[in-house]
C-alpha positions, -999 to +999 in steps of 0.1 A: -044+091+222-069+115+251-037+100+274-007+114+252-027+147+243-030+145+284+008+140+295+018+162+270-009+191+288+009+179+319+049+184+308+049+212+279+053+238+307+083+225+319+103+210+292+089+244+265+112+272+279+139+248+274+131+240+235+123+279+234+163+288+247+177+258+224+157+272+187+170+307+199+208+295+202+206+272+170+190+307+151+217+328+170+244+300+155+232+304+121+249+337+121+279+330+130+297+315+096+326+339+093+333+321+051+313+346+037+322+374+008+315+404+030+318+399+067+323+428+085+345+408+111+373+389+089+389+429+084+409+428+053+418+464+054+434+489+083+400+509+084+379+479+088+403+464+114+401+495+136+363+498+131+358+458+139+380+464+171+365+498+183+326+471+174+347+448+201+354+470+228+318+479+230+306+447+226+324+428+254+317+449+284+282+453+269+283+413+273+292+411+306+269+442+319+239+419+302+252+387+318+255+409+350+219+422+350+204+389+340+223+369+364+206+394+393+175+393+377+172+356+380+190+350+417+161+377+428+135+358+408+141+326+423+155+328+455+132+360+466+098+345+453+068+345+470+071+306+488+040+312+508+011+334+500+002+334+536+037+348+545+040+381+558+057+403+532+095+411+544+107+444+555+107+470+534+138+489+529+149+520+509+180+529+495+220+519+499+241+548+492+271+524+491+259+503+463+243+534+446+279+553+445+295+522+434+271+518+405+273+558+395+306+556+393+317+522+379+295+527+347+314+563+345+348+545+347+340+520+320+326+544+298+361+565+300+378+536+292+358+526+264+354+566+253+393+574+249+405+546+225+375+553+200+372+593+202+412+587+184+401+560+165+371+585+153+398+611+144+423+588+126+396+569+108+377+608+096+409+627+085+414+631+048+430+609+022+471+612+021+482+636-002+505+604-022+472+583-020+460+563-051+426+583-065+404+566-079+370+585-089+338+565-083+305+579-100+274+560-089+241+556-110+208+534-105+224+505-105+261+507-116+295+516-106+316+534-128+357+535-112+375+562-133+418+568-126+422+603-132+462+595-138+458+567-159+448+585-196+452+570-229+465+587-254+430+612-262+436+624-226+405+601-215+412+581-180+408+545-178+378+532-167+359+500-159+319+492-145+315+477-118+349+461-106+385+480-100+419+475-096+437+491-062+474+485-054+480+466-023+492+476+012+490+512-008+463+537+006+437+547-018+414+575-021+379+568-034+362+602-046+326+597-042+296+609-065+268+602-083+243+616-111+210+607-099+199+592-062+221+589-033+237+562-033+266+543-003+295+530-012+306+498+012+331+476+005+327+450+040+363+439+046+381+467+036+365+498+050+329+509+058+298+528+046+300+565+027+270+583+012+277+589-029+254+621-028+240+636-064+250+665-078+283+659-055+309+663-084+340+686-088+361+687-125+390+669-124+424+692-128+428+686-161+399+683-188+368+686-183+346+660-163+316+645-189+294+639-158+295+673-142+266+695-142+272+730-143+249+739-117+265+714-086+300+733-092+315+741-065+300+717-039+324+694-015+330+660-027+324+625-005+362+607-001+366+578+013+399+560+023+414+523+023+442+498+026+438+463+015+469+445+036+472+424+010+465+411-025+429+398-027+395+398-038+366+416-020+330+424-028+314+455-019+273+473-030+251+501-024+246+503+017+214+530+002+182+521-014+182+533-045+154+517-063+141+483-076+174+468-086+190+481-058+201+449-045+217+441-080+238+473-078+269+454-066+310+458-071+345+437-067+375+450-057+410+439-068+439+441-045+469+435-068+508+437-063+521+469-075+537+453-106+502+433-113+481+463-103+509+483-130+500+455-157+466+455-154+465+495-160+487+487-192+467+464-204+436+478-199+449+511-218+463+491-249+428+478-251+406+512-255+391+509-218+388+542-209+362+568-204+343+568-240+335+595-261+297+582-257+298+590-222+317+623-224+286+635-253+256+617-238+245+642-219+252+670-237+241+654-276+216+632-265+199+633-299+234+617-312+245+595-284+233+571-269+247+555-235+232+519-230+239+515-194+225+546-181+193+543-203+187+508-189+197+519-158+168+547-160+140+523-168+148+496-137+162+473-159+198+457-147+221+457-182+255+446-160+266+451-196+305+452-175+328+470-196+309+488-220+309+521-216+349+513-211+349+507-255+343+537-277+318+535-300+296+563-320+258+554-324+246+574-354+260+601-379 
């Protein structure tokens, strides 16, 4: 045993760097799976795809520069290391004008090549939603998302509403108008678009009717918007990307992109089933003694109700 330990101590310095490198490669490789529900590199929409391409545009030159720098360091360390302690130091030199000019101009040219398409993409993605975009109002509260469809009204004038799940028409631009009734949230569907903050007190009233979640003190403030286009029908997962409380990790959502005919059929089915914003929701804030919104109460005692669709049904509690 003593001999084995002695041999290990003698050989360890030689194979330890190689073992460390293998472990590092294994760790990096473990994050290379692309079959994940919130993989930003598996873009399925125009916005997400352009954001991914911008990232690649900056990443590959950065990797090339990193390789060149590390290669230079390794060559310098191995080739010019001190071999004889008694050897006189080499002749000292100071600067190389030609080399310094080259490594000053090269990064400037590289930044110009990268910067032009990046600025173009920033302006493209940062524009206002199109006038003909399909509008969905998103209301964030701890720890659920409510989606309201202001253009889809029931017989009493209430908009279609759903909890934690939204359907959108595939291939068509969708304008998500974002607002919060408590703290700052962040709306994020990685495969379709980037993140956008959902601010409290960031409310506006719809063009017709009264917004049941509108605080008069917040009137007049601008509304954060996020537009996206799903390339094809599919199911896309998202979540709140801003820490908002103990159950933040449970504040998830699912976006279903449907063919136009399927989307219209879903809207008709939901309206026929009474899945519009509830009378309870409208009056709970104004008349708290008579009405109760179960999801809202649960959210403020840090309990995740997961009552998907509860607010989509009308229910009066008490006389």
